KOLMAR-382504 format. One record per atom (N, C-alpha, C): atom name; x, y, z. Coordinates in steps of 0.1 Angstrom, whole numbers, plus 5000, padded with zeros to 4 digits. Example, Ala and Ser with C-alpha at 12.3 -4.5 7.8 and 13.67 -1.06 7.14 Angstrom:
<recs>
atom, xx, yy, zz
N, 5132, 4943, 5078
CA, 5123, 4955, 5078
C, 5132, 4967, 5078
N, 5128, 4978, 5071
CA, 5137, 4989, 5071
C, 5129, 5000, 5079
</recs>
This chain:
<recs>
atom, xx, yy, zz
N, 4944, 5148, 4830
CA, 4956, 5148, 4826
C, 4961, 5133, 4825
N, 4953, 5125, 4831
CA, 4956, 5110, 4832
C, 4953, 5103, 4819
N, 4959, 5107, 4809
CA, 4958, 5101, 4794
C, 4963, 5088, 4795
N, 4955, 5077, 4792
CA, 4961, 5063, 4792
C, 4970, 5062, 4780
N, 4980, 5055, 4782
CA, 4990, 5052, 4771
C, 4985, 5040, 4764
N, 4985, 5040, 4751
CA, 4980, 5028, 4743
C, 4989, 5017, 4741
N, 4995, 5012, 4752
CA, 5005, 5001, 4752
C, 5001, 4992, 4764
N, 5005, 4978, 4761
CA, 5003, 4969, 4772
C, 5013, 4971, 4784
N, 5012, 4965, 4795
CA, 5021, 4966, 4805
C, 5034, 4960, 4801
N, 5046, 4967, 4802
CA, 5059, 4963, 4797
C, 5066, 4957, 4808
N, 5072, 4947, 4806
CA, 5080, 4938, 4816
C, 5094, 4944, 4816
N, 5097, 4956, 4820
CA, 5110, 4962, 4820
C, 5116, 4961, 4834
N, 5128, 4964, 4836
CA, 5134, 4964, 4849
C, 5136, 4976, 4855
N, 5135, 4976, 4871
CA, 5138, 4987, 4878
C, 5151, 4985, 4886
N, 5159, 4995, 4885
CA, 5173, 4996, 4891
C, 5174, 4989, 4905
N, 5164, 4994, 4913
CA, 5166, 4990, 4927
C, 5162, 4976, 4930
N, 5156, 4970, 4920
CA, 5152, 4956, 4921
C, 5166, 4947, 4918
N, 5176, 4952, 4912
CA, 5187, 4944, 4906
C, 5197, 4940, 4916
N, 5202, 4928, 4915
CA, 5211, 4922, 4924
C, 5223, 4930, 4926
N, 5228, 4936, 4914
CA, 5240, 4944, 4915
C, 5240, 4957, 4919
N, 5227, 4962, 4923
CA, 5225, 4975, 4929
C, 5230, 4975, 4943
N, 5240, 4984, 4947
CA, 5246, 4983, 4960
C, 5235, 4985, 4971
N, 5235, 4976, 4981
CA, 5226, 4977, 4993
C, 5224, 4990, 4998
N, 5235, 4997, 5001
CA, 5234, 5010, 5008
C, 5226, 5021, 4999
N, 5228, 5020, 4985
CA, 5219, 5027, 4976
C, 5205, 5024, 4977
N, 5202, 5011, 4977
CA, 5189, 5007, 4978
C, 5182, 5012, 4992
N, 5190, 5011, 5002
CA, 5183, 5017, 5014
C, 5181, 5031, 5014
N, 5189, 5039, 5007
CA, 5188, 5053, 5005
C, 5174, 5055, 4997
N, 5172, 5047, 4987
CA, 5161, 5049, 4977
C, 5148, 5046, 4985
N, 5149, 5034, 4993
CA, 5137, 5030, 5000
C, 5134, 5042, 5012
N, 5143, 5047, 5017
CA, 5141, 5058, 5027
C, 5134, 5070, 5020
N, 5139, 5072, 5008
CA, 5131, 5084, 5001
C, 5117, 5081, 4997
N, 5116, 5069, 4993
CA, 5101, 5064, 4989
C, 5092, 5064, 5001
N, 5098, 5058, 5012
CA, 5090, 5057, 5025
C, 5086, 5072, 5029
N, 5095, 5080, 5027
CA, 5092, 5094, 5031
C, 5081, 5100, 5023
N, 5081, 5098, 5010
CA, 5072, 5104, 5001
C, 5057, 5097, 5003
N, 5057, 5086, 5008
CA, 5044, 5080, 5012
C, 5037, 5087, 5023
N, 5044, 5094, 5030
CA, 5037, 5101, 5043
C, 5039, 5116, 5043
N, 5043, 5121, 5029
CA, 5046, 5135, 5027
C, 5034, 5141, 5020
N, 5030, 5153, 5024
CA, 5019, 5160, 5016
C, 5025, 5173, 5012
N, 5027, 5174, 4998
CA, 5034, 5184, 4993
C, 5025, 5196, 4992
N, 5029, 5207, 4997
CA, 5021, 5219, 4997
C, 5015, 5224, 4984
N, 5004, 5226, 4982
CA, 4996, 5231, 4970
C, 4993, 5219, 4961
N, 5002, 5210, 4959
CA, 5001, 5200, 4950
C, 4993, 5189, 4955
N, 4993, 5186, 4969
CA, 4985, 5176, 4974
C, 4976, 5179, 4984
N, 4964, 5174, 4985
CA, 4954, 5176, 4996
C, 4957, 5167, 5007
N, 4962, 5156, 5004
CA, 4967, 5147, 5016
C, 4979, 5138, 5011
N, 4985, 5132, 5020
CA, 4996, 5124, 5016
C, 4991, 5111, 5012
N, 4999, 5104, 5002
CA, 4994, 5091, 4996
C, 4990, 5081, 5006
N, 4998, 5082, 5017
CA, 4994, 5069, 5029
C, 4981, 5074, 5034
N, 4978, 5087, 5037
CA, 4964, 5090, 5040
C, 4953, 5087, 5032
N, 4957, 5089, 5019
CA, 4946, 5086, 5009
C, 4943, 5070, 5008
N, 4953, 5062, 5009
CA, 4950, 5047, 5012
C, 4944, 5045, 5023
N, 4946, 5049, 5035
CA, 4940, 5048, 5048
C, 4924, 5052, 5046
N, 4922, 5063, 5040
CA, 4908, 5069, 5037
C, 4901, 5057, 5028
N, 4907, 5054, 5018
CA, 4901, 5045, 5009
C, 4896, 5032, 5017
N, 4906, 5026, 5024
CA, 4901, 5014, 5032
C, 4891, 5016, 5041
N, 4890, 5028, 5048
CA, 4880, 5030, 5058
C, 4866, 5032, 5051
N, 4867, 5040, 5038
CA, 4855, 5043, 5032
C, 4849, 5030, 5024
N, 4857, 5021, 5020
CA, 4852, 5008, 5013
C, 4847, 4999, 5024
N, 4855, 4997, 5035
CA, 4851, 4987, 5044
C, 4842, 4991, 5055
N, 4843, 5004, 5058
CA, 4833, 5010, 5069
C, 4838, 5003, 5082
N, 4829, 5003, 5092
CA, 4831, 4997, 5105
C, 4836, 4983, 5104
N, 4834, 4975, 5094
CA, 4837, 4961, 5092
C, 4853, 4960, 5092
N, 4861, 4972, 5091
CA, 4875, 4971, 5091
C, 4881, 4965, 5102
N, 4873, 4966, 5115
CA, 4879, 4961, 5126
C, 4878, 4945, 5128
N, 4870, 4939, 5118
CA, 4870, 4924, 5116
C, 4883, 4918, 5111
N, 4892, 4927, 5106
CA, 4903, 4921, 5098
C, 4917, 4924, 5105
N, 4925, 4916, 5104
CA, 4941, 4919, 5106
C, 4947, 4921, 5092
N, 4952, 4932, 5088
CA, 4958, 4936, 5076
C, 4973, 4931, 5075
N, 4976, 4923, 5066
CA, 4991, 4918, 5064
C, 4996, 4924, 5052
N, 5006, 4932, 5053
CA, 5013, 4938, 5042
C, 5024, 4929, 5036
N, 5022, 4925, 5024
CA, 5032, 4917, 5016
C, 5041, 4927, 5010
N, 5054, 4923, 5009
CA, 5065, 4931, 5003
C, 5066, 4944, 5010
N, 5068, 4944, 5023
CA, 5068, 4955, 5031
C, 5081, 4964, 5030
N, 5092, 4958, 5023
CA, 5103, 4965, 5022
C, 5109, 4969, 5037
N, 5113, 4982, 5035
CA, 5116, 4988, 5048
C, 5107, 4994, 5059
N, 5095, 4989, 5054
CA, 5082, 4995, 5061
C, 5073, 5002, 5053
N, 5078, 5009, 5043
CA, 5068, 5015, 5033
C, 5058, 5023, 5040
N, 5046, 5023, 5035
CA, 5035, 5031, 5041
C, 5027, 5025, 5052
N, 5031, 5012, 5055
CA, 5023, 5005, 5065
C, 5022, 5013, 5079
N, 5033, 5017, 5084
CA, 5031, 5024, 5097
C, 5023, 5037, 5097
N, 5023, 5044, 5085
CA, 5016, 5057, 5084
C, 5000, 5053, 5082
N, 4998, 5041, 5076
CA, 4984, 5038, 5073
C, 4978, 5033, 5086
N, 4987, 5024, 5094
CA, 4981, 5021, 5106
C, 4977, 5030, 5116
N, 4987, 5041, 5115
CA, 4983, 5052, 5125
C, 4970, 5059, 5120
N, 4969, 5061, 5107
CA, 4957, 5068, 5102
C, 4944, 5061, 5104
N, 4943, 5047, 5102
CA, 4934, 5039, 5104
C, 4928, 5039, 5119
N, 4938, 5036, 5128
CA, 4934, 5036, 5141
C, 4930, 5049, 5148
N, 4936, 5059, 5143
CA, 4931, 5073, 5148
C, 4916, 5075, 5144
N, 4912, 5072, 5132
CA, 4898, 5072, 5128
C, 4889, 5062, 5136
N, 4893, 5051, 5138
CA, 4885, 5042, 5145
C, 4884, 5044, 5161
N, 4894, 5051, 5165
CA, 4893, 5055, 5180
C, 4883, 5067, 5180
N, 4882, 5075, 5170
CA, 4872, 5084, 5170
C, 4858, 5078, 5167
N, 4857, 5068, 5159
CA, 4843, 5060, 5160
C, 4839, 5054, 5172
N, 4849, 5048, 5178
CA, 4847, 5041, 5191
C, 4844, 5052, 5202
N, 4847, 5064, 5201
CA, 4845, 5073, 5212
C, 4831, 5081, 5208
N, 4825, 5076, 5198
CA, 4812, 5084, 5194
C, 4812, 5093, 5182
N, 4823, 5094, 5175
CA, 4824, 5103, 5163
C, 4818, 5095, 5151
N, 4821, 5100, 5138
CA, 4817, 5093, 5127
C, 4827, 5093, 5117
N, 4826, 5084, 5107
CA, 4836, 5083, 5097
C, 4828, 5082, 5085
N, 4835, 5085, 5073
CA, 4829, 5084, 5059
C, 4831, 5069, 5054
N, 4819, 5065, 5050
CA, 4820, 5050, 5044
C, 4812, 5049, 5031
N, 4816, 5039, 5023
CA, 4809, 5036, 5010
C, 4795, 5031, 5013
N, 4785, 5035, 5005
CA, 4771, 5030, 5008
C, 4766, 5031, 5023
N, 4769, 5044, 5027
CA, 4765, 5046, 5041
C, 4752, 5052, 5043
N, 4749, 5057, 5053
CA, 4736, 5062, 5057
C, 4730, 5073, 5049
N, 4739, 5079, 5042
CA, 4735, 5091, 5034
C, 4739, 5089, 5019
N, 4738, 5077, 5015
CA, 4737, 5075, 5000
C, 4751, 5068, 4997
N, 4756, 5072, 4985
CA, 4768, 5064, 4980
C, 4781, 5066, 4989
N, 4782, 5080, 4994
CA, 4791, 5082, 5006
C, 4785, 5088, 5016
N, 4784, 5079, 5028
CA, 4776, 5085, 5039
C, 4785, 5083, 5053
N, 4780, 5087, 5063
CA, 4788, 5086, 5076
C, 4781, 5076, 5086
N, 4791, 5067, 5093
CA, 4786, 5059, 5103
C, 4790, 5064, 5115
N, 4781, 5065, 5124
CA, 4782, 5069, 5137
C, 4787, 5059, 5148
N, 4796, 5063, 5156
CA, 4801, 5054, 5166
C, 4792, 5055, 5178
N, 4791, 5045, 5185
CA, 4783, 5044, 5197
C, 4787, 5051, 5210
N, 4801, 5052, 5210
CA, 4809, 5058, 5222
C, 4811, 5047, 5230
N, 4820, 5051, 5240
CA, 4823, 5041, 5251
C, 4833, 5030, 5247
N, 4839, 5032, 5235
CA, 4849, 5021, 5232
C, 4845, 5008, 5228
N, 4831, 5007, 5223
CA, 4826, 4993, 5222
C, 4832, 4986, 5210
N, 4839, 4994, 5200
CA, 4845, 4988, 5188
C, 4858, 4979, 5191
N, 4862, 4978, 5204
CA, 4874, 4971, 5207
C, 4887, 4980, 5206
N, 4899, 4974, 5205
CA, 4912, 4979, 5208
C, 4918, 4985, 5196
N, 4913, 4982, 5185
CA, 4920, 4988, 5172
C, 4921, 4978, 5161
N, 4929, 4983, 5151
CA, 4931, 4974, 5140
C, 4946, 4971, 5139
N, 4949, 4958, 5138
CA, 4963, 4953, 5136
C, 4968, 4953, 5123
N, 4980, 4956, 5120
CA, 4986, 4956, 5108
C, 5000, 4947, 5110
N, 5004, 4940, 5100
CA, 5014, 4931, 5101
C, 5024, 4932, 5088
N, 5036, 4935, 5090
CA, 5047, 4937, 5078
C, 5053, 4924, 5077
N, 5054, 4921, 5063
CA, 5062, 4907, 5060
C, 5069, 4910, 5045
N, 5078, 4902, 5044
CA, 5085, 4904, 5030
C, 5094, 4892, 5030
N, 5098, 4888, 5017
CA, 5106, 4876, 5014
C, 5121, 4880, 5020
N, 5123, 4893, 5021
CA, 5137, 4898, 5026
C, 5133, 4906, 5037
N, 5131, 4900, 5051
CA, 5127, 4909, 5060
C, 5138, 4921, 5064
N, 5132, 4932, 5069
CA, 5139, 4943, 5072
C, 5138, 4946, 5087
N, 5143, 4938, 5094
CA, 5142, 4938, 5109
C, 5146, 4950, 5116
N, 5157, 4957, 5115
CA, 5159, 4968, 5122
C, 5148, 4979, 5120
N, 5144, 4982, 5108
CA, 5134, 4992, 5104
C, 5121, 4987, 5110
N, 5117, 4975, 5110
CA, 5103, 4970, 5114
C, 5102, 4970, 5130
N, 5114, 4966, 5135
CA, 5113, 4967, 5150
C, 5113, 4982, 5156
N, 5119, 4991, 5150
CA, 5118, 5005, 5152
C, 5104, 5010, 5150
N, 5098, 5007, 5139
CA, 5083, 5011, 5136
C, 5073, 5004, 5146
N, 5075, 4991, 5149
CA, 5064, 4984, 5156
C, 5066, 4989, 5171
N, 5078, 4994, 5175
CA, 5079, 4999, 5189
C, 5071, 5012, 5192
N, 5066, 5018, 5182
CA, 5059, 5029, 5183
C, 5043, 5028, 5184
N, 5038, 5014, 5181
CA, 5024, 5011, 5182
C, 5022, 4997, 5186
N, 5011, 4996, 5195
CA, 5007, 4983, 5198
C, 5000, 4975, 5187
N, 4997, 4982, 5177
CA, 4989, 4976, 5165
C, 4998, 4973, 5153
N, 5010, 4975, 5154
CA, 5019, 4973, 5143
C, 5027, 4961, 5146
N, 5028, 4950, 5138
CA, 5036, 4939, 5140
C, 5044, 4934, 5129
N, 5052, 4924, 5130
CA, 5060, 4920, 5118
C, 5063, 4904, 5120
N, 5065, 4898, 5109
CA, 5069, 4884, 5108
C, 5084, 4884, 5105
N, 5092, 4880, 5115
CA, 5107, 4880, 5114
C, 5113, 4870, 5105
N, 5106, 4863, 5097
CA, 5110, 4852, 5087
C, 5106, 4856, 5074
N, 5113, 4850, 5064
CA, 5109, 4854, 5050
C, 5094, 4848, 5047
N, 5087, 4856, 5041
CA, 5073, 4853, 5037
C, 5071, 4853, 5021
N, 5068, 4843, 5016
CA, 5066, 4842, 5002
C, 5050, 4846, 4997
N, 5047, 4856, 4992
CA, 5033, 4860, 4990
C, 5026, 4849, 4982
N, 5033, 4841, 4974
CA, 5027, 4831, 4966
C, 5024, 4818, 4974
N, 5029, 4817, 4986
CA, 5028, 4806, 4995
C, 5031, 4809, 5008
N, 5020, 4818, 5014
CA, 5021, 4824, 5026
C, 5018, 4812, 5037
N, 5025, 4814, 5050
CA, 5021, 4805, 5059
C, 5007, 4807, 5064
N, 5000, 4796, 5070
CA, 4987, 4798, 5074
C, 4987, 4803, 5090
N, 4998, 4804, 5096
CA, 4998, 4809, 5109
C, 5005, 4822, 5109
N, 5003, 4830, 5100
CA, 5011, 4844, 5100
C, 5007, 4852, 5113
N, 4996, 4852, 5118
CA, 4992, 4861, 5129
C, 4999, 4856, 5142
N, 5001, 4842, 5142
CA, 5007, 4835, 5153
C, 5022, 4840, 5152
N, 5028, 4839, 5140
CA, 5042, 4842, 5138
C, 5045, 4857, 5141
N, 5035, 4865, 5138
CA, 5038, 4880, 5141
C, 5035, 4883, 5155
N, 5029, 4875, 5164
CA, 5027, 4877, 5178
C, 5016, 4886, 5181
N, 5005, 4887, 5171
CA, 4995, 4896, 5174
C, 4985, 4889, 5186
N, 4976, 4898, 5190
CA, 4969, 4894, 5202
C, 4954, 4889, 5196
N, 4952, 4892, 5183
CA, 4940, 4890, 5176
C, 4942, 4879, 5165
N, 4944, 4866, 5170
CA, 4947, 4856, 5160
C, 4935, 4849, 5153
N, 4923, 4854, 5157
CA, 4911, 4849, 5152
C, 4904, 4857, 5143
N, 4910, 4868, 5140
CA, 4905, 4878, 5130
C, 4907, 4873, 5114
N, 4900, 4879, 5106
CA, 4902, 4875, 5092
C, 4913, 4882, 5086
N, 4920, 4875, 5075
CA, 4932, 4881, 5070
C, 4928, 4889, 5058
N, 4933, 4901, 5058
CA, 4931, 4910, 5046
C, 4945, 4914, 5040
N, 4948, 4909, 5030
CA, 4962, 4910, 5024
C, 4965, 4924, 5017
N, 4976, 4930, 5017
CA, 4978, 4943, 5011
C, 4991, 4943, 5003
N, 4989, 4949, 4992
CA, 5001, 4951, 4982
C, 5004, 4965, 4979
N, 5012, 4971, 4985
CA, 5015, 4985, 4983
C, 5027, 4988, 4972
N, 5023, 4993, 4962
CA, 5034, 4996, 4952
C, 5043, 4984, 4949
N, 5036, 4972, 4948
CA, 5043, 4959, 4947
C, 5037, 4951, 4935
N, 5025, 4950, 4933
CA, 5020, 4942, 4924
C, 5027, 4943, 4910
N, 5028, 4954, 4905
CA, 5035, 4957, 4892
C, 5048, 4951, 4891
N, 5056, 4947, 4902
CA, 5068, 4940, 4900
C, 5068, 4925, 4896
N, 5056, 4919, 4898
CA, 5055, 4905, 4896
C, 5051, 4901, 4881
N, 5060, 4893, 4876
CA, 5055, 4888, 4862
C, 5043, 4880, 4863
N, 5037, 4879, 4852
CA, 5023, 4872, 4851
C, 5023, 4859, 4859
N, 5032, 4850, 4855
CA, 5031, 4836, 4861
C, 5031, 4837, 4877
N, 5040, 4846, 4883
CA, 5041, 4847, 4897
C, 5029, 4856, 4902
N, 5025, 4865, 4895
CA, 5012, 4872, 4901
C, 5001, 4863, 4900
N, 4999, 4854, 4891
CA, 4989, 4843, 4891
C, 4989, 4835, 4902
N, 5000, 4830, 4906
CA, 5003, 4822, 4919
C, 4999, 4829, 4932
N, 5002, 4843, 4932
CA, 5000, 4852, 4944
C, 4985, 4853, 4945
N, 4977, 4855, 4934
CA, 4964, 4857, 4934
C, 4957, 4844, 4938
N, 4961, 4833, 4935
CA, 4955, 4820, 4938
C, 4955, 4817, 4951
N, 4968, 4820, 4957
CA, 4970, 4819, 4973
C, 4961, 4828, 4980
N, 4961, 4840, 4975
CA, 4953, 4851, 4982
C, 4938, 4848, 4982
N, 4932, 4844, 4970
CA, 4919, 4840, 4970
C, 4915, 4829, 4978
N, 4924, 4819, 4979
CA, 4922, 4806, 4986
C, 4924, 4808, 5001
N, 4932, 4816, 5006
CA, 4936, 4816, 5021
C, 4932, 4829, 5028
N, 4926, 4839, 5021
CA, 4923, 4851, 5027
C, 4908, 4856, 5027
N, 4905, 4867, 5034
CA, 4892, 4870, 5032
C, 4889, 4883, 5024
N, 4900, 4889, 5021
CA, 4901, 4903, 5015
C, 4915, 4906, 5010
N, 4917, 4914, 5000
CA, 4929, 4920, 4996
C, 4927, 4933, 4989
N, 4938, 4941, 4989
CA, 4937, 4952, 4982
C, 4952, 4956, 4976
N, 4951, 4958, 4963
CA, 4963, 4963, 4954
C, 4963, 4978, 4953
N, 4973, 4984, 4958
CA, 4973, 4999, 4957
C, 4986, 5002, 4949
N, 4985, 5011, 4939
CA, 4996, 5016, 4930
C, 4995, 5031, 4929
N, 5005, 5038, 4931
CA, 5005, 5053, 4930
C, 5007, 5058, 4918
N, 5007, 5049, 4906
CA, 5009, 5053, 4893
C, 4999, 5044, 4885
N, 4999, 5049, 4872
CA, 4992, 5041, 4862
C, 4999, 5042, 4849
N, 4994, 5034, 4840
CA, 5000, 5035, 4825
C, 4994, 5048, 4818
N, 4998, 5060, 4822
CA, 4993, 5072, 4817
C, 5001, 5083, 4818
N, 4998, 5094, 4811
CA, 5007, 5105, 4809
C, 5008, 5113, 4822
N, 4997, 5114, 4830
CA, 4997, 5122, 4842
C, 5007, 5116, 4852
N, 5007, 5103, 4852
CA, 5016, 5096, 4863
C, 5031, 5098, 4859
N, 5034, 5098, 4846
CA, 5049, 5099, 4842
C, 5052, 5115, 4845
N, 5043, 5124, 4842
CA, 5047, 5138, 4844
C, 5049, 5140, 4858
N, 5041, 5134, 4868
CA, 5041, 5137, 4882
C, 5055, 5130, 4886
N, 5059, 5118, 4882
CA, 5070, 5112, 4886
C, 5083, 5120, 4882
N, 5084, 5126, 4870
CA, 5094, 5134, 4865
C, 5095, 5146, 4874
N, 5084, 5152, 4881
CA, 5085, 5161, 4888
C, 5090, 5160, 4903
N, 5093, 5145, 4906
CA, 5099, 5142, 4918
C, 5114, 5147, 4918
N, 5120, 5147, 4907
CA, 5134, 5151, 4907
C, 5136, 5165, 4913
N, 5130, 5175, 4908
CA, 5132, 5188, 4913
C, 5128, 5188, 4928
N, 5117, 5182, 4932
CA, 5111, 5182, 4946
C, 5122, 5175, 4954
N, 5128, 5164, 4950
CA, 5138, 5159, 4959
C, 5150, 5168, 4960
N, 5154, 5173, 4949
CA, 5166, 5182, 4949
C, 5162, 5193, 4959
N, 5151, 5199, 4958
CA, 5149, 5211, 4966
C, 5146, 5208, 4982
N, 5140, 5196, 4985
CA, 5137, 5194, 5000
C, 5145, 5185, 5007
N, 5154, 5176, 5000
CA, 5161, 5165, 5008
C, 5170, 5170, 5018
N, 5176, 5182, 5015
CA, 5186, 5187, 5026
C, 5179, 5189, 5039
N, 5166, 5193, 5038
CA, 5157, 5196, 5050
C, 5152, 5183, 5056
N, 5147, 5174, 5047
CA, 5140, 5161, 5052
C, 5150, 5153, 5057
N, 5161, 5151, 5053
CA, 5172, 5140, 5056
C, 5184, 5148, 5062
N, 5183, 5158, 5068
CA, 5194, 5166, 5075
C, 5199, 5155, 5084
N, 5213, 5152, 5085
CA, 5220, 5143, 5093
C, 5222, 5130, 5087
N, 5215, 5127, 5077
CA, 5219, 5116, 5069
C, 5228, 5118, 5058
N, 5241, 5119, 5061
CA, 5250, 5125, 5052
C, 5253, 5118, 5040
N, 5252, 5103, 5042
CA, 5253, 5095, 5030
C, 5243, 5096, 5020
N, 5230, 5096, 5024
CA, 5218, 5100, 5015
C, 5220, 5113, 5008
N, 5224, 5124, 5016
CA, 5226, 5137, 5010
C, 5237, 5138, 5000
N, 5248, 5131, 5002
CA, 5258, 5130, 4993
C, 5254, 5125, 4980
N, 5247, 5113, 4983
CA, 5243, 5107, 4969
C, 5229, 5112, 4963
N, 5225, 5123, 4969
CA, 5214, 5131, 4964
C, 5219, 5144, 4956
N, 5229, 5151, 4962
CA, 5234, 5163, 4958
C, 5247, 5162, 4950
N, 5257, 5156, 4956
CA, 5270, 5155, 4949
C, 5270, 5145, 4937
N, 5263, 5135, 4940
CA, 5262, 5125, 4928
C, 5247, 5120, 4929
N, 5239, 5125, 4921
CA, 5224, 5124, 4923
C, 5219, 5111, 4920
N, 5225, 5100, 4926
CA, 5220, 5086, 4924
C, 5205, 5084, 4929
N, 5203, 5089, 4942
CA, 5190, 5086, 4947
C, 5179, 5092, 4940
N, 5179, 5105, 4936
CA, 5167, 5109, 4928
C, 5167, 5103, 4913
N, 5178, 5100, 4909
CA, 5178, 5094, 4895
C, 5170, 5081, 4896
N, 5175, 5073, 4905
CA, 5168, 5060, 4906
C, 5153, 5060, 4910
N, 5149, 5070, 4919
CA, 5136, 5070, 4923
C, 5128, 5074, 4911
N, 5133, 5083, 4901
CA, 5125, 5088, 4889
C, 5126, 5079, 4880
N, 5136, 5072, 4876
CA, 5138, 5062, 4866
C, 5129, 5049, 4869
N, 5130, 5044, 4882
CA, 5122, 5033, 4886
C, 5107, 5037, 4886
N, 5104, 5049, 4890
CA, 5089, 5054, 4890
C, 5083, 5053, 4877
N, 5091, 5058, 4866
CA, 5086, 5059, 4852
C, 5085, 5045, 4847
N, 5094, 5037, 4850
CA, 5093, 5022, 4845
C, 5081, 5015, 4852
N, 5079, 5018, 4865
CA, 5067, 5014, 4874
C, 5056, 5017, 4866
N, 5053, 5029, 4861
CA, 5041, 5033, 4855
C, 5039, 5024, 4843
N, 5050, 5022, 4835
CA, 5049, 5013, 4822
C, 5046, 4999, 4826
N, 5047, 4994, 4838
CA, 5046, 4979, 4843
C, 5033, 4979, 4849
N, 5026, 4990, 4853
CA, 5013, 4988, 4861
C, 5002, 4982, 4852
N, 4995, 4973, 4859
CA, 4983, 4966, 4852
C, 4970, 4976, 4855
N, 4962, 4976, 4844
CA, 4949, 4982, 4847
C, 4938, 4971, 4853
N, 4927, 4975, 4857
CA, 4919, 4967, 4865
C, 4915, 4954, 4856
N, 4911, 4956, 4842
CA, 4908, 4945, 4835
C, 4919, 4935, 4834
N, 4931, 4939, 4835
CA, 4943, 4929, 4834
C, 4943, 4923, 4846
N, 4943, 4928, 4858
CA, 4942, 4921, 4870
C, 4930, 4911, 4870
N, 4919, 4916, 4866
CA, 4908, 4906, 4865
C, 4911, 4893, 4856
N, 4918, 4897, 4846
CA, 4922, 4886, 4838
C, 4931, 4875, 4844
N, 4941, 4880, 4852
CA, 4949, 4872, 4860
C, 4941, 4864, 4871
N, 4931, 4869, 4876
CA, 4923, 4863, 4886
C, 4916, 4851, 4878
N, 4911, 4853, 4867
CA, 4903, 4842, 4859
C, 4913, 4832, 4856
N, 4926, 4833, 4853
CA, 4935, 4825, 4849
C, 4941, 4818, 4861
N, 4939, 4822, 4874
CA, 4947, 4815, 4885
C, 4940, 4802, 4890
N, 4928, 4801, 4886
CA, 4921, 4788, 4889
C, 4914, 4786, 4902
N, 4916, 4797, 4911
CA, 4910, 4797, 4923
C, 4894, 4801, 4922
N, 4886, 4795, 4931
CA, 4873, 4799, 4931
C, 4870, 4814, 4934
N, 4862, 4821, 4927
CA, 4858, 4835, 4931
C, 4844, 4836, 4934
N, 4837, 4823, 4938
CA, 4824, 4824, 4944
C, 4824, 4832, 4956
N, 4815, 4842, 4957
CA, 4814, 4850, 4970
C, 4822, 4861, 4970
N, 4831, 4863, 4960
CA, 4840, 4874, 4961
C, 4835, 4886, 4953
N, 4837, 4898, 4959
CA, 4831, 4910, 4952
C, 4843, 4918, 4950
N, 4845, 4925, 4938
CA, 4857, 4933, 4935
C, 4853, 4946, 4932
N, 4861, 4956, 4937
CA, 4858, 4971, 4933
C, 4872, 4978, 4930
N, 4871, 4985, 4920
CA, 4884, 4992, 4915
C, 4881, 5007, 4914
N, 4891, 5015, 4914
CA, 4889, 5029, 4914
C, 4901, 5037, 4914
N, 4902, 5050, 4912
CA, 4914, 5058, 4913
C, 4911, 5071, 4919
N, 4921, 5076, 4926
CA, 4919, 5090, 4933
C, 4932, 5097, 4930
N, 4929, 5110, 4927
CA, 4941, 5119, 4924
C, 4949, 5121, 4936
N, 4961, 5119, 4936
CA, 4969, 5122, 4947
C, 4979, 5133, 4946
N, 4981, 5139, 4933
CA, 4989, 5150, 4931
C, 4982, 5157, 4918
N, 4981, 5171, 4920
CA, 4975, 5179, 4911
C, 4980, 5179, 4897
N, 4994, 5174, 4895
CA, 4999, 5173, 4882
C, 4994, 5161, 4874
N, 4986, 5153, 4879
CA, 4980, 5142, 4873
C, 4982, 5128, 4879
N, 4990, 5128, 4890
CA, 4993, 5116, 4896
C, 4981, 5109, 4904
N, 4978, 5096, 4899
CA, 4966, 5090, 4905
C, 4970, 5077, 4913
N, 4962, 5075, 4924
CA, 4963, 5063, 4930
C, 4952, 5053, 4926
N, 4957, 5041, 4921
CA, 4948, 5032, 4915
C, 4948, 5020, 4925
N, 4935, 5016, 4928
CA, 4934, 5005, 4935
C, 4924, 4994, 4931
N, 4926, 4981, 4934
CA, 4918, 4969, 4932
C, 4916, 4963, 4944
N, 4903, 4962, 4949
CA, 4900, 4957, 4963
C, 4891, 4944, 4959
N, 4894, 4934, 4967
CA, 4884, 4922, 4967
C, 4881, 4917, 4982
N, 4868, 4915, 4983
CA, 4864, 4911, 4996
C, 4854, 4899, 4995
N, 4856, 4888, 5004
CA, 4848, 4876, 5001
C, 4836, 4879, 5011
N, 4825, 4877, 5004
CA, 4812, 4878, 5011
C, 4813, 4868, 5025
N, 4806, 4875, 5035
CA, 4807, 4869, 5049
C, 4821, 4871, 5055
N, 4830, 4877, 5049
CA, 4842, 4881, 5053
C, 4843, 4896, 5057
N, 4833, 4903, 5056
CA, 4834, 4917, 5059
C, 4822, 4924, 5052
N, 4822, 4936, 5049
CA, 4812, 4945, 5044
C, 4810, 4940, 5029
N, 4798, 4937, 5023
CA, 4796, 4933, 5011
C, 4798, 4946, 5001
N, 4805, 4942, 4990
CA, 4808, 4953, 4981
C, 4798, 4950, 4970
N, 4794, 4963, 4963
CA, 4784, 4962, 4953
C, 4793, 4963, 4939
</recs>
């Protein structure tokens, strides 16, 4: 049902991005979006979107995932990063304890398993760092207090001109690890000139990056997003019981579900396909010698919603990608 729409990416506006949109409403919308990242809808979803992202990183990078510190740009109020950090470290604790995980180009072919040696030889875990041009410190502090592997930079971070000492700024203990940049539901927000600057900085100053979008420019994505309205209407009273402001603006005046659905549809129409991202990479002027790129999509909702990803890894900076 993921029928591509025969249109270019449209530079339309999303309500939650606008300066005139009240900050309390924006916080409600972000709370709803963060919840949906970690929620697995019965029957409709085999796994939550955050679990799907974590599994993709594990599968593509394999055991070399522990060579990196993952820096999330445009973290907002935290987004999926706390969920993904938890999933990734749970999987690699299993590997360290002698279990196995699914990886790309593994021992059993295209998708095979890598076995852990046991005894915890793989180290203490994988660190994740939250950053944003507008830091959300209360939410980040609360999230980072729940994990030793989740950190944040308390200062504004521009994705097009990121500081070279991000890990020191975040206070991580693994300052010598390679930087792997993450963009969750973010890259479609950037106009081409700014996206080009971000890609130049990324290719110049990091060892890997991943762009994840939970939608594409296709009919299945739009159908799935429209279905969020009845889902939010049916479940918000249970999910957000006690947050009376959010519930008021969901049921009495349905601002929250309207903005989530409206912005979701606009996001679909703005999302770039893999060839368009590659075109921006070629325009950015940074050297791509030694870089390998992989793209793909995974169904996250049976109504046709797909997770689209674009991953780049620099040779010598992790597992070589074919």
